[in-house]
C-alpha positions in Angstrom: 69.7 242.4 58.1 73.2 241.6 57.0 75.8 240.5 59.2 79.3 241.8 58.7 82.2 240.2 60.3 84.6 242.7 61.3 87.1 240.3 62.7 90.3 239.6 60.8 89.7 236.2 59.2 93.4 235.6 58.7 94.3 236.0 62.2 91.6 233.7 63.3 92.8 231.1 60.8 96.3 231.6 62.0 95.2 231.0 65.6 93.3 227.8 64.6 96.3 226.5 62.7 98.5 227.3 65.7 96.2 225.4 68.0 96.2 222.5 65.5 100.0 222.6 65.3 100.4 222.6 69.1 97.9 219.7 69.4 99.9 217.7 66.7 103.1 218.6 68.4 101.7 217.5 71.8 100.5 214.2 70.2 103.9 213.7 68.5 105.7 214.4 71.8 103.5 212.0 73.6 103.9 209.3 70.9 107.6 209.7 70.9 107.8 209.6 74.7 105.7 206.5 74.6 107.9 204.9 72.1 111.0 205.8 74.1 109.4 204.4 77.2 108.5 201.2 75.4 112.0 200.9 74.0 113.4 201.5 77.4 111.3 198.7 78.9 112.3 196.4 76.0 116.0 197.2 76.5 115.6 196.7 80.3 114.0 193.3 79.6 116.7 192.3 77.3 119.4 193.3 79.8 117.7 191.3 82.6 117.2 188.3 80.3 120.9 188.5 79.3 122.0 188.8 82.9 119.9 185.7 83.8 121.5 183.9 81.0 125.0 185.0 82.2 124.2 183.7 85.7 123.2 180.4 84.2 126.4 180.3 82.2 128.5 181.3 85.2 127.1 178.5 87.4 127.6 176.0 84.5 131.2 177.3 84.1 131.8 176.8 87.8 130.4 173.3 87.7 132.6 172.5 84.7 135.7 173.9 86.5 134.8 171.7 89.5 134.6 168.7 87.2 137.8 169.7 85.5 139.5 169.8 88.9 138.2 166.4 89.7 139.4 165.0 86.4 142.8 166.5 87.1 142.8 164.8 90.5 141.8 161.5 89.0 144.6 161.9 86.4 147.1 162.4 89.1 145.8 159.3 91.0 145.9 157.4 87.7 149.5 158.5 87.1 150.5 157.5 90.7 148.8 154.1 90.3 150.5 153.5 86.9 153.9 154.5 88.5 153.3 152.1 91.2 152.4 149.4 88.9 155.6 150.0 86.8 157.6 149.8 90.0 155.9 146.5 91.0 156.5 145.1 87.5 160.1 146.1 87.6 160.5 144.5 91.1 159.0 141.3 89.8 161.2 141.3 86.8 164.3 142.2 88.8 163.4 139.4 91.3 163.6 136.8 88.4 166.6 138.6 87.0 168.5 138.3 90.3 167.8 134.5 90.2 169.1 134.3 86.6 172.0 136.5 87.5 173.3 134.1 90.3 172.4 131.1 88.3 174.5 132.3 85.4 177.4 133.2 87.7 177.4 129.6 88.8 176.9 128.2 85.3 179.9 130.1 84.0 182.2 129.2 86.9 184.8 126.6 85.7 186.3 123.9 88.0 189.1 125.2 90.2 187.7 128.7 90.4 186.1 129.9 93.7 184.4 133.3 94.2 185.0 135.1 97.5 183.0 138.3 96.7 180.4 139.8 94.3 179.7 143.5 94.1 177.3 145.2 91.8 177.1 148.9 91.1 174.5 149.7 88.4 175.3 147.4 85.4 178.9 146.9 86.5 179.7 143.7 88.5 183.0 143.2 90.4 183.9 139.5 91.0 186.7 138.6 93.6 187.9 135.0 93.7 190.6 132.6 93.9 191.7 130.2 91.1 194.1 127.2 91.0 195.8 128.7 88.0 195.8 131.6 85.7 194.4 129.4 82.9 191.3 128.8 84.9 190.8 132.6 85.2 191.2 132.9 81.4 188.5 130.1 81.0 186.2 131.9 83.4 186.5 135.2 81.4 185.7 133.2 78.2 182.7 131.7 79.8 181.5 135.1 81.0 182.0 136.6 77.6 180.1 133.7 75.9 177.2 134.2 78.4 174.1 136.1 77.1 173.8 137.7 80.6 177.3 139.3 80.7 179.6 141.1 78.4 183.1 142.7 78.4 184.8 140.8 81.2 188.0 142.6 82.2 190.7 141.4 84.5 191.6 144.2 87.1 194.0 142.5 89.5 195.7 139.1 89.7 198.0 138.0 92.5 199.8 134.7 92.9 199.8 133.5 96.4 201.6 130.5 97.9 199.9 129.0 101.0 200.9 125.7 102.5 203.0 124.9 99.4 199.9 125.3 97.3 200.0 127.9 94.6 196.8 129.9 93.8 195.8 133.1 92.1 193.7 135.7 93.6 191.9 137.9 91.1 189.4 140.6 90.5 187.2 140.8 87.4 184.8 143.4 86.2 182.0 142.5 83.9 178.8 144.3 82.6 175.5 142.8 83.7 173.0 142.7 80.8 170.1 141.9 82.9 170.0 145.6 84.0 171.1 147.0 80.6 168.3 145.5 78.8 165.8 146.7 81.3 165.4 143.3 83.1 164.3 141.4 79.8 165.7 138.0 79.4 168.4 137.3 76.8 167.7 134.8 74.1 169.7 132.0 75.5 169.2 130.7 79.0 172.7 129.8 79.9 176.2 129.0 78.8 177.5 125.4 79.2 179.8 124.8 82.1 183.4 124.5 81.0 
């Protein structure tokens, strides 16, 4: 007996292709969803890894900031110590300069001249004294000018005084002290000869 298929073969084929298409569509959807999920996990892992690296960098930066502060404190302490050392050196130099100053005052003082007062303000020195004559004051000024420790002696005041039938001259001189002007370094010569 012959079998006759009365069904529409085109519609059955259409249904079969439709099922195949939906199946492929479902597989593609599942594959793309899986790919998105894997990409999401990968991105999440990369973000967490970068955050961990950022935390490590932040702790290292904090440690370096602490070290920088310690270095700055040490530099301040070093600067303070250097300043103190400079002050001590200047005091030591000025101590010897003071001795040289008074030594030179005595070495330049001629006979017949007596000092009654010495006053120093910065580099300027004011000398008050009594001399037996005006010529002795002139000799004293020449001695001061020839000294490597003093320069520019200037006579400010001179008075002639008669006491007990003795004539003397009271004077005031101003001179520049080179021991302070040259920052407490010694001049080349050590003293002028006494005149």
